[in-house]
KEKE-3310 file (N, C-alpha, C; in steps of 0.2 Angstrom, whole numbers, plus 5000, padded with zeros to 4 digits):
npx = (4858:4874:4889:4906:4913:4906:4909:4917:4934:4947:4959:4976:4986:4998:5014:5025:5042:5056:5070:5087:5100:5111:5112:5105:5103:5115:5120:5133:5150:5160:5175:5173:5163:5162:5166:5163:5163:5159:5163:5162:5167:5182:5188:5192:5202:5211:5202:5184:5172:5157:5150:5154:5149:5136:5133:5140:5136:5122:5114:5111:5122:5125:5138:5145:5138:5125:5120:5110:5107:5100:5085:5075:5068:5066:5055:5061:5070:5082:5090:5090:5104:5110:5126:5128:5121:5129:5142:5155:5167:5171:5183:5180:5166:5163:5173:5173:5171:5162:5170:5164:5157:5143:5127:5111:5110:5120:5116:5104:5108:5118:5111:5102:5109:5114:5101:5097:5107:5105:5092:5094:5102:5093:5084:5091:5093:5081:5078:5087:5083:5089:5087:5082:5093:5097:5101:5090:5093:5101:5091:5082:5091:5092:5079:5077:5088:5095:5084:5081:5090:5086:5079:5087:5094:5083:5080:5091:5092:5079:5077:5088:5098:5090:5084:5094:5099:5097:5103:5117:5129:5131:5127:5134:5138:5125:5120:5128:5124:5111:5111:5117:5107:5098:5104:5104:5090:5087:5094:5088:5075:5080:5083:5070:5063:5070:5068:5054:5055:5062:5052:5042:5048:5053:5047:5040:5047:5047:5042:5039:5045:5056:5052:5047:5059:5068:5061:5060:5070:5084:5097:5097:5093:5103:5108:5096:5094:5105:5103:5091:5095:5103:5094:5089:5099:5103:5113:5120:5132:5137:5128:5132:5145:5143:5136:5142:5156:5157:5146:5144:5157:5159:5148:5139:5148:5153:5142:5137:5149:5158:5151:5139:5143:5154:5150:5140:5142:5147:5136:5129:5123:5123:5117:5112:5124:5126:5116:5118:5131:5129:5125:5137:5145:5138:5141:5155:5156:5149:5157:5168:5165:5163:5175:5182:5176:5178:5191:5194:5188:5195:5207:5207:5214:5211:5202:5204:5210:5200:5189:5194:5194:5181:5176:5183:5177:5164:5167:5170:5158:5150:5156:5156:5142:5141:5150:5143:5132:5137:5143:5131:5126:5133:5127:5123:5133:5134:5123:5121:5123:5136:5150:5162:5169:5175:5166:5174:5185:5180:5175:5187:5193:5184:5186:5199:5198:5191:5200:5210:5204:5201:5214:5219:5212:5218:5214:5211:5208:5195:5191:5197:5200:5194:5181:5178:5178:5167:5157:5155)
npy = (5081:5080:5080:5085:5076:5064:5060:5047:5041:5042:5030:5031:5032:5022:5022:5013:5015:5022:5012:5014:5007:5010:5006:5012:5023:5035:5034:5030:5035:5037:5036:5046:5054:5068:5074:5084:5080:5068:5051:5039:5037:5040:5055:5062:5072:5082:5088:5084:5087:5097:5090:5077:5074:5074:5064:5052:5036:5039:5031:5016:5001:4984:4981:4990:4997:4991:4979:4969:4966:4969:4979:4979:4972:4965:4958:4948:4942:4949:4962:4978:4987:4980:4974:4968:4975:4981:4977:4980:4980:4983:4985:4993:5001:5013:5021:5031:5048:5062:5074:5086:5088:5087:5090:5092:5106:5112:5108:5115:5128:5130:5127:5137:5148:5147:5147:5160:5168:5165:5170:5183:5186:5184:5193:5205:5203:5204:5218:5224:5221:5211:5199:5203:5206:5195:5185:5178:5165:5161:5162:5152:5141:5141:5139:5127:5118:5121:5121:5108:5101:5101:5090:5079:5082:5081:5068:5061:5065:5062:5049:5041:5046:5049:5036:5028:5034:5028:5016:5013:5006:5015:5030:5041:5039:5038:5051:5059:5055:5058:5072:5074:5070:5080:5092:5089:5089:5102:5110:5106:5112:5125:5127:5125:5136:5147:5145:5148:5161:5168:5165:5174:5186:5187:5190:5178:5167:5150:5142:5128:5121:5112:5100:5092:5092:5084:5072:5068:5074:5069:5072:5072:5059:5050:5055:5054:5040:5036:5042:5035:5022:5022:5024:5011:5004:4993:4991:5002:5008:5006:5014:5026:5027:5026:5038:5049:5048:5044:5048:5062:5069:5066:5069:5078:5089:5091:5097:5107:5115:5115:5119:5127:5137:5141:5148:5156:5170:5175:5176:5186:5183:5184:5179:5166:5158:5160:5153:5140:5139:5136:5123:5117:5120:5113:5100:5099:5099:5087:5078:5078:5071:5059:5055:5054:5043:5032:5032:5027:5015:5008:5008:5000:4989:4975:4972:4980:4977:4968:4977:4986:4979:4977:4990:4994:4985:4991:5004:4999:4996:5007:5018:5017:5020:5033:5040:5038:5045:5058:5060:5061:5073:5082:5090:5101:5110:5118:5126:5139:5156:5162:5153:5149:5137:5121:5105:5093:5098:5101:5088:5082:5088:5085:5071:5070:5075:5065:5055:5059:5059:5045:5040:5046:5038:5026:5018:5012:5022:5019:5027:5032:5021:5005:5008:5020:5017:5008:5017:5025)
npz = (5070:5064:5072:5073:5081:5079:5066:5057:5061:5050:5045:5047:5032:5025:5017:5006:5011:5002:4998:4998:4988:4983:4970:4960:4946:4944:4957:4959:4958:4943:4933:4924:4929:4932:4920:4906:4893:4880:4882:4875:4863:4853:4849:4833:4832:4844:4852:4854:4841:4838:4828:4830:4842:4841:4832:4833:4837:4837:4829:4835:4836:4836:4836:4843:4856:4857:4866:4866:4853:4836:4837:4829:4814:4797:4785:4777:4786:4788:4799:4807:4801:4789:4784:4772:4762:4753:4742:4746:4759:4777:4790:4800:4800:4807:4807:4797:4795:4791:4781:4779:4790:4792:4800:4807:4810:4802:4789:4787:4789:4779:4767:4767:4766:4752:4745:4749:4743:4729:4727:4730:4719:4708:4711:4708:4695:4689:4693:4685:4673:4666:4658:4646:4639:4633:4618:4606:4603:4614:4624:4620:4622:4636:4640:4635:4638:4649:4658:4656:4663:4677:4678:4678:4690:4699:4698:4702:4715:4722:4718:4719:4729:4740:4741:4745:4757:4770:4770:4773:4785:4796:4805:4802:4788:4783:4786:4777:4765:4765:4765:4753:4745:4748:4743:4730:4727:4731:4722:4710:4713:4713:4700:4694:4699:4694:4681:4680:4684:4674:4664:4668:4666:4653:4637:4626:4631:4634:4647:4649:4640:4643:4648:4637:4630:4639:4639:4625:4617:4607:4611:4624:4629:4632:4644:4652:4651:4658:4671:4675:4675:4686:4696:4698:4705:4717:4727:4739:4740:4727:4719:4724:4720:4706:4704:4710:4707:4694:4685:4688:4686:4673:4666:4673:4677:4665:4658:4666:4671:4660:4649:4651:4661:4654:4643:4645:4649:4637:4629:4634:4647:4663:4674:4674:4677:4691:4697:4692:4697:4710:4710:4706:4717:4727:4722:4724:4738:4740:4734:4742:4753:4748:4742:4754:4760:4751:4750:4762:4762:4751:4756:4766:4778:4779:4769:4758:4745:4740:4739:4730:4719:4717:4715:4704:4695:4695:4689:4676:4672:4673:4667:4653:4651:4655:4647:4635:4637:4638:4625:4617:4621:4613:4602:4609:4610:4599:4598:4604:4600:4602:4603:4612:4616:4611:4609:4610:4616:4629:4633:4634:4645:4655:4655:4659:4672:4678:4677:4685:4697:4698:4699:4710:4720:4718:4708:4691:4676:4665:4655:4644:4636:4631:4635:4630:4616:4616:4620:4609)
capx = (4863:4880:4894:4913:4915:4902:4912:4922:4941:4951:4965:4982:4988:5005:5017:5032:5048:5062:5076:5092:5105:5117:5112:5101:5106:5118:5122:5140:5155:5164:5180:5171:5157:5163:5168:5158:5164:5157:5169:5161:5171:5188:5188:5197:5207:5213:5195:5179:5168:5150:5148:5155:5145:5128:5133:5142:5131:5115:5111:5114:5125:5127:5146:5147:5135:5119:5122:5105:5106:5096:5079:5070:5070:5062:5051:5066:5075:5088:5088:5095:5107:5114:5132:5128:5118:5134:5147:5161:5167:5176:5185:5176:5162:5162:5179:5171:5168:5161:5174:5160:5154:5136:5122:5105:5111:5124:5112:5099:5112:5122:5106:5098:5114:5113:5095:5097:5112:5102:5086:5097:5105:5088:5081:5095:5092:5074:5078:5091:5080:5095:5085:5081:5099:5099:5099:5084:5096:5102:5085:5080:5096:5091:5072:5076:5093:5096:5078:5081:5095:5083:5076:5093:5095:5078:5080:5097:5090:5074:5076:5095:5101:5084:5083:5100:5101:5097:5106:5123:5129:5132:5124:5139:5137:5119:5119:5131:5120:5105:5113:5118:5100:5095:5108:5101:5083:5086:5096:5082:5071:5082:5082:5063:5061:5073:5064:5048:5056:5063:5046:5038:5051:5055:5042:5042:5051:5042:5044:5037:5049:5061:5048:5048:5067:5070:5057:5061:5076:5089:5103:5096:5091:5108:5108:5090:5095:5110:5100:5086:5098:5105:5088:5088:5104:5102:5119:5120:5139:5138:5125:5136:5151:5141:5133:5147:5163:5157:5141:5145:5163:5159:5142:5137:5152:5153:5137:5137:5155:5162:5147:5135:5147:5159:5148:5134:5143:5148:5129:5125:5120:5127:5113:5112:5130:5125:5112:5122:5137:5127:5125:5144:5147:5135:5145:5162:5155:5147:5163:5173:5164:5163:5182:5185:5173:5181:5198:5194:5187:5200:5214:5206:5220:5209:5197:5206:5211:5194:5185:5197:5192:5174:5175:5185:5171:5159:5169:5170:5151:5146:5160:5153:5136:5142:5153:5138:5127:5141:5144:5125:5125:5137:5124:5121:5138:5133:5116:5121:5126:5143:5153:5169:5173:5173:5164:5179:5190:5176:5175:5194:5194:5180:5189:5205:5196:5189:5206:5214:5200:5202:5221:5219:5209:5221:5210:5212:5202:5193:5187:5201:5202:5189:5175:5177:5175:5160:5152:5154)
capy = (5085:5077:5084:5083:5070:5058:5057:5041:5043:5038:5027:5034:5028:5021:5021:5010:5020:5020:5009:5015:5002:5012:5003:5016:5027:5041:5034:5029:5039:5034:5041:5052:5057:5075:5076:5087:5077:5061:5046:5033:5037:5043:5060:5062:5077:5082:5089:5082:5092:5096:5085:5070:5073:5073:5059:5046:5031:5040:5025:5010:4996:4979:4980:4994:4997:4988:4972:4964:4965:4974:4979:4978:4968:4965:4952:4943:4940:4954:4967:4984:4990:4975:4976:4965:4979:4983:4972:4983:4978:4987:4983:4997:5006:5019:5025:5036:5054:5067:5080:5092:5088:5089:5087:5096:5113:5114:5107:5121:5134:5130:5127:5143:5153:5146:5150:5167:5170:5164:5174:5190:5187:5184:5200:5210:5202:5207:5225:5227:5218:5207:5194:5206:5207:5189:5184:5173:5158:5159:5161:5145:5136:5141:5136:5120:5113:5123:5118:5100:5098:5100:5083:5075:5083:5078:5060:5058:5067:5059:5041:5038:5047:5048:5029:5025:5038:5025:5010:5012:5004:5020:5036:5046:5039:5040:5058:5062:5053:5062:5079:5074:5070:5087:5096:5088:5092:5110:5113:5105:5117:5132:5128:5126:5143:5151:5144:5152:5168:5170:5165:5180:5192:5188:5188:5172:5162:5144:5139:5121:5117:5108:5094:5088:5091:5079:5066:5066:5076:5064:5074:5071:5053:5047:5057:5051:5033:5035:5043:5030:5016:5023:5023:5004:5000:4991:4992:5009:5010:5006:5019:5032:5027:5028:5044:5055:5047:5043:5052:5069:5072:5064:5071:5083:5094:5093:5101:5113:5119:5115:5122:5133:5142:5144:5152:5161:5177:5177:5177:5191:5180:5184:5177:5158:5155:5161:5147:5134:5138:5134:5116:5115:5120:5107:5094:5100:5096:5080:5074:5078:5065:5053:5053:5052:5036:5027:5031:5023:5008:5005:5007:4995:4984:4968:4972:4985:4973:4966:4983:4989:4975:4978:4997:4994:4982:4996:5009:4996:4995:5014:5023:5018:5023:5040:5043:5038:5051:5064:5061:5062:5080:5086:5095:5107:5115:5122:5129:5146:5161:5163:5146:5149:5131:5115:5099:5088:5100:5100:5081:5080:5091:5080:5064:5071:5076:5059:5051:5061:5056:5038:5039:5048:5033:5020:5015:5013:5025:5016:5032:5033:5015:5002:5011:5026:5014:5006:5022:5027)
capz = (5067:5065:5075:5071:5085:5076:5060:5058:5060:5045:5047:5044:5027:5025:5010:5007:5011:4997:5001:4993:4989:4979:4963:4956:4941:4947:4964:4959:4954:4938:4931:4920:4931:4932:4914:4902:4887:4880:4883:4872:4856:4852:4844:4827:4834:4851:4856:4850:4838:4839:4823:4832:4848:4839:4826:4835:4840:4837:4827:4838:4833:4840:4836:4848:4862:4857:4868:4865:4846:4833:4840:4824:4808:4791:4783:4774:4791:4790:4804:4808:4795:4786:4780:4765:4758:4748:4741:4749:4766:4781:4796:4805:4796:4811:4806:4792:4798:4785:4782:4779:4796:4791:4804:4806:4810:4796:4783:4786:4788:4772:4761:4768:4763:4745:4743:4750:4737:4723:4727:4729:4712:4704:4712:4705:4688:4688:4693:4679:4666:4663:4654:4640:4635:4630:4611:4605:4603:4621:4628:4618:4625:4643:4642:4634:4640:4657:4661:4656:4668:4683:4679:4681:4698:4703:4698:4707:4722:4724:4717:4720:4736:4745:4742:4749:4763:4776:4769:4775:4791:4801:4805:4799:4781:4781:4786:4771:4759:4765:4764:4746:4742:4749:4739:4723:4727:4732:4716:4705:4714:4711:4692:4692:4701:4690:4674:4681:4685:4667:4660:4669:4664:4646:4632:4622:4634:4635:4653:4649:4635:4646:4649:4630:4629:4643:4637:4618:4613:4606:4614:4632:4630:4635:4651:4655:4652:4664:4678:4676:4677:4693:4701:4699:4708:4724:4731:4740:4738:4719:4717:4726:4716:4699:4703:4712:4705:4687:4681:4690:4683:4665:4663:4677:4676:4657:4656:4671:4671:4654:4644:4653:4664:4650:4637:4647:4649:4630:4626:4638:4653:4670:4680:4675:4680:4698:4699:4690:4701:4716:4709:4706:4724:4730:4720:4727:4745:4740:4731:4747:4758:4744:4742:4760:4761:4746:4752:4768:4760:4747:4759:4772:4779:4778:4764:4753:4739:4737:4738:4724:4713:4716:4713:4697:4691:4694:4684:4670:4670:4672:4663:4646:4651:4656:4641:4630:4638:4637:4618:4615:4622:4608:4598:4613:4610:4593:4597:4606:4595:4604:4605:4613:4617:4607:4613:4611:4622:4635:4635:4636:4652:4659:4656:4663:4679:4680:4677:4691:4703:4699:4701:4717:4724:4717:4703:4684:4673:4659:4651:4638:4632:4628:4637:4625:4610:4618:4620:4602)
cpx = (4870:4885:4901:4915:4911:4905:4917:4929:4944:4958:4971:4985:4996:5008:5024:5037:5053:5068:5082:5098:5111:5118:5108:5106:5109:5121:5130:5144:5159:5170:5178:5165:5157:5165:5162:5158:5162:5164:5168:5164:5177:5188:5194:5203:5208:5206:5190:5175:5161:5147:5148:5151:5138:5128:5135:5137:5124:5111:5115:5117:5127:5135:5149:5144:5128:5120:5116:5103:5101:5089:5073:5072:5065:5060:5056:5071:5081:5085:5093:5097:5112:5120:5132:5123:5122:5139:5154:5161:5172:5177:5182:5173:5162:5168:5178:5168:5168:5166:5170:5157:5147:5131:5116:5106:5115:5120:5107:5103:5115:5117:5103:5103:5114:5107:5095:5102:5108:5096:5089:5099:5099:5084:5084:5094:5086:5074:5082:5088:5085:5093:5084:5087:5101:5097:5093:5087:5098:5096:5082:5084:5094:5084:5072:5082:5095:5090:5078:5085:5092:5080:5081:5094:5090:5078:5085:5095:5085:5074:5083:5097:5096:5083:5088:5102:5100:5100:5113:5123:5130:5129:5128:5138:5131:5117:5122:5127:5114:5106:5114:5112:5097:5098:5105:5094:5082:5089:5091:5077:5073:5081:5075:5061:5064:5070:5058:5049:5058:5057:5042:5041:5052:5050:5044:5046:5046:5045:5042:5041:5053:5058:5049:5055:5069:5067:5059:5067:5081:5095:5103:5094:5097:5109:5102:5091:5100:5107:5095:5089:5101:5100:5087:5093:5103:5107:5120:5127:5140:5134:5128:5142:5149:5139:5139:5154:5163:5152:5143:5151:5162:5153:5140:5141:5153:5148:5137:5143:5158:5158:5144:5139:5153:5157:5142:5136:5144:5142:5125:5122:5124:5123:5113:5118:5130:5121:5115:5128:5135:5127:5132:5147:5144:5140:5152:5161:5154:5153:5168:5172:5164:5170:5185:5182:5177:5188:5199:5193:5192:5206:5213:5211:5217:5205:5199:5206:5205:5189:5188:5194:5185:5172:5177:5180:5166:5161:5168:5162:5148:5150:5157:5146:5136:5145:5148:5133:5131:5141:5137:5123:5129:5133:5123:5127:5138:5127:5117:5125:5134:5145:5160:5173:5170:5171:5170:5184:5186:5176:5182:5195:5190:5183:5196:5204:5194:5195:5210:5210:5201:5209:5222:5217:5213:5218:5212:5206:5201:5191:5191:5202:5196:5182:5173:5174:5168:5155:5150:5149)
cpy = (5081:5081:5081:5077:5064:5056:5052:5044:5039:5036:5030:5029:5028:5019:5017:5015:5017:5017:5010:5010:5004:5009:5007:5021:5034:5040:5033:5034:5035:5039:5047:5056:5065:5078:5079:5085:5070:5056:5039:5032:5041:5049:5060:5066:5077:5083:5087:5088:5091:5091:5078:5069:5071:5068:5053:5042:5034:5035:5019:5005:4991:4978:4985:4994:4994:4980:4967:4963:4970:4973:4979:4975:4969:4958:4946:4940:4944:4959:4972:4987:4985:4977:4973:4969:4982:4977:4974:4981:4983:4984:4986:5002:5013:5023:5031:5042:5059:5073:5086:5093:5090:5086:5092:5103:5115:5113:5113:5127:5135:5131:5134:5149:5153:5149:5157:5171:5170:5169:5181:5191:5188:5191:5205:5210:5205:5215:5228:5225:5215:5202:5197:5207:5200:5189:5178:5166:5156:5158:5154:5140:5136:5138:5129:5116:5115:5120:5111:5097:5097:5093:5078:5076:5080:5071:5057:5060:5063:5051:5038:5040:5047:5040:5026:5028:5034:5018:5008:5010:5009:5026:5041:5046:5041:5047:5061:5061:5057:5069:5079:5074:5077:5092:5095:5091:5099:5113:5112:5110:5124:5133:5129:5133:5148:5151:5148:5159:5171:5170:5172:5186:5193:5185:5182:5166:5156:5141:5131:5117:5112:5101:5089:5087:5085:5072:5063:5068:5071:5066:5072:5064:5049:5048:5054:5044:5032:5036:5037:5023:5016:5022:5015:5000:4999:4992:4999:5012:5011:5012:5026:5033:5029:5035:5050:5054:5046:5048:5060:5072:5071:5068:5078:5090:5096:5098:5108:5118:5120:5118:5128:5138:5145:5149:5156:5168:5179:5178:5182:5189:5180:5181:5169:5155:5155:5155:5141:5133:5135:5126:5113:5115:5114:5101:5094:5097:5089:5075:5073:5072:5059:5050:5051:5044:5031:5027:5027:5016:5004:5005:5003:4990:4977:4967:4976:4982:4971:4971:4986:4985:4976:4985:4997:4991:4987:5001:5006:4996:5002:5019:5023:5021:5031:5043:5043:5044:5057:5065:5063:5070:5085:5091:5102:5112:5120:5126:5137:5150:5161:5156:5146:5143:5126:5109:5095:5091:5100:5093:5079:5082:5086:5074:5065:5072:5069:5054:5052:5058:5049:5036:5040:5042:5026:5016:5016:5016:5021:5021:5033:5027:5012:5005:5017:5023:5011:5011:5025:5022)
cpz = (5069:5067:5072:5075:5082:5070:5061:5057:5055:5047:5044:5038:5027:5018:5011:5007:5006:5001:4996:4994:4985:4972:4958:4951:4945:4954:4964:4956:4949:4937:4928:4922:4931:4925:4910:4895:4886:4879:4879:4865:4857:4847:4839:4829:4842:4855:4851:4847:4839:4834:4826:4838:4846:4834:4829:4839:4841:4834:4830:4834:4837:4841:4841:4855:4863:4859:4866:4857:4843:4836:4835:4818:4802:4789:4781:4780:4793:4795:4804:4801:4793:4782:4773:4760:4753:4748:4744:4757:4770:4787:4802:4801:4800:4810:4801:4796:4792:4786:4781:4786:4796:4796:4803:4806:4804:4790:4782:4785:4781:4766:4761:4765:4755:4742:4743:4744:4731:4722:4726:4722:4707:4705:4708:4697:4685:4688:4687:4673:4662:4658:4647:4636:4631:4622:4611:4606:4610:4625:4626:4622:4633:4644:4640:4637:4648:4660:4661:4662:4675:4684:4681:4688:4702:4703:4702:4714:4725:4724:4718:4728:4742:4746:4746:4755:4770:4776:4771:4782:4797:4800:4801:4791:4779:4781:4779:4765:4759:4763:4756:4742:4743:4745:4732:4722:4727:4725:4710:4706:4712:4703:4690:4693:4696:4683:4675:4681:4678:4663:4661:4667:4657:4641:4628:4625:4637:4642:4654:4644:4637:4647:4642:4629:4633:4641:4630:4614:4613:4610:4622:4633:4634:4643:4655:4656:4658:4671:4679:4678:4684:4698:4702:4703:4715:4729:4732:4738:4730:4717:4719:4721:4709:4698:4704:4709:4697:4683:4682:4686:4675:4662:4666:4676:4669:4655:4660:4670:4664:4648:4647:4656:4660:4645:4639:4646:4642:4627:4630:4644:4658:4675:4680:4678:4688:4701:4697:4695:4708:4716:4709:4713:4728:4729:4724:4734:4745:4738:4737:4752:4754:4743:4748:4762:4757:4748:4758:4766:4756:4750:4765:4772:4777:4771:4758:4746:4736:4735:4731:4718:4711:4713:4705:4692:4690:4689:4677:4667:4669:4668:4656:4645:4651:4650:4635:4631:4637:4629:4615:4616:4617:4604:4602:4612:4604:4593:4599:4600:4596:4606:4606:4615:4613:4612:4615:4616:4629:4637:4637:4643:4657:4660:4660:4670:4682:4681:4683:4697:4704:4701:4708:4722:4722:4712:4696:4680:4666:4654:4645:4634:4629:4629:4632:4618:4610:4617:4614:4599)
residu = (MET:THR:THR:GLN:ALA:ASP:LYS:PRO:VAL:LYS:ALA:GLU:ARG:SER:PHE:PRO:LYS:PRO:GLN:PHE:THR:ASP:ALA:GLU:ALA:GLY:ALA:LEU:ASP:PHE:PRO:SER:SER:THR:SER:ARG:ALA:PHE:SER:TYR:TYR:THR:PRO:GLN:LYS:LEU:ARG:ALA:THR:MET:TYR:GLU:ASP:VAL:THR:PHE:ASP:VAL:GLN:PRO:ASP:PRO:GLU:ARG:HIS:LEU:LEU:GLN:GLY:TRP:ILE:TYR:GLY:PHE:ALA:ASP:GLY:SER:SER:GLY:TYR:PRO:GLN:ASP:TRP:THR:ALA:LEU:LYS:SER:SER:ASP:TRP:HIS:ARG:PHE:LEU:ASP:PRO:ASN:GLU:GLU:TRP:GLU:GLN:THR:ILE:TYR:ARG:ASN:ASN:ALA:ASN:VAL:VAL:ARG:GLN:VAL:GLN:GLN:ASN:LEU:ALA:ASN:ALA:ARG:LYS:ALA:GLU:ALA:TYR:ARG:GLN:TRP:THR:ARG:SER:TRP:ALA:SER:PHE:VAL:GLU:ARG:HIS:VAL:GLY:ALA:TRP:MET:HIS:ALA:GLU:GLN:GLY:LEU:GLY:MET:HIS:VAL:PHE:VAL:ALA:ILE:GLN:ARG:SER:ALA:PRO:THR:ASN:MET:ILE:ASN:ASN:ALA:LEU:ALA:VAL:ASN:GLY:ALA:HIS:LYS:LEU:ARG:PHE:ALA:GLN:ASP:LEU:ALA:LEU:TYR:ASN:LEU:ASP:VAL:GLU:GLU:GLN:LEU:ASP:GLY:PHE:ASP:GLY:SER:ALA:HIS:LYS:ALA:VAL:TRP:GLN:SER:ASP:PRO:ALA:TRP:GLN:GLY:VAL:ARG:GLU:ASN:VAL:GLU:ARG:LEU:THR:ALA:VAL:ALA:ASP:TRP:ALA:GLU:ALA:LEU:CYS:ALA:ALA:ASN:LEU:VAL:PHE:GLU:PRO:LEU:VAL:GLY:GLU:LEU:PHE:ARG:SER:HIS:LEU:VAL:LEU:GLN:ILE:ALA:ALA:ARG:ASN:GLY:ASP:TYR:THR:THR:PRO:THR:VAL:MET:GLY:ALA:GLY:GLU:ASN:ASP:TYR:ASP:ARG:ASP:LEU:ARG:TYR:THR:ARG:ALA:LEU:PHE:THR:LEU:LEU:LEU:GLY:ASP:ASP:ALA:HIS:GLY:ALA:GLY:ASN:ARG:ALA:VAL:VAL:GLN:GLU:TRP:LEU:GLY:ARG:TRP:VAL:PRO:VAL:ALA:LEU:ASP:ALA:ALA:ARG:ARG:LEU:GLN:PRO:LEU:TRP:SER:GLN:PRO:ALA:GLU:LYS:PRO:VAL:ARG:PHE:GLU:ASP:SER:LEU:ASP:ARG:ALA:LYS:GLU:ARG:PHE:ALA:ARG:LEU:ALA:GLU:ASP:LEU:GLY:LEU:GLN:SER:PRO:ALA:GLY:ARG:THR:SER:GLU:ARG:THR:ALA:LYS)
# end
């Protein structure tokens, strides 16, 4: 029988004791040690905003705090977020701050509000049987042409903005581009769901007619060509310029605002404007950041003149394409029974809007000169 005394005594184990040298993290006091605000950037105003706190330097940059250089690269030898992915140049890309202050929380909150509003309007329309008040010509217009617009939004969202949303040199610009893509995809989805809702409620409404219209209707082939050309642009800033500064005012607003929103009520439709208006509100927000970015780039002390020459060349390239797309849409103005606006008047307003936009940026508008003749 083994007793307690017979058991071998284990040697006491020893462990190295920590030696504090005051070199470890948190050991030293710095001027901002007790501050509850970030000090690695200068806020635009007196106090930093939540947007600045969660956006500045989230994407590391060797020009700021990434001392060892980019930590990843590509097979062609480029690394990180190359600045030569656009022909435009900037003395400091980090100077751009999104005036919409979009980040994760605001993206979900703003889009949820839009979706909630659209759903409530559609529920009210179903309850009031509002679709049954439409004339057959207007129902045909909605199923064919309002439905066709979802393809333009889907193409821009998925194959333009989603494609370029990580191409800019800073997280602030990429956030804005990503939100722009989210707006486009959500609006395309709004139109698709609206199309299905009307098909369920209105007898004789063909919910699939928009596909053939987008693919083969001559009136839409200019818009389709414009969108498809945009998907092939490699320069992210050119794609942004051609989409938000050219296509949207000359084609997007022409169709959404100067046609659908103008004539829907005259044809007994008070529901479509609420859906289409959500897309107009999206563009207002997206244009706000686009103007801020190009104002910064075109006014750059070192590169402003060169950037203006490049953007002016882009306008000369894309305005004729957009005007051609706009003019091919002309037959749509004669299809509804009630036609309170003329196509030429609508196009003139769209061109005036584009001209003011170009002028505000210090650019010349080619919309009323050689480009117009080329588009014809």
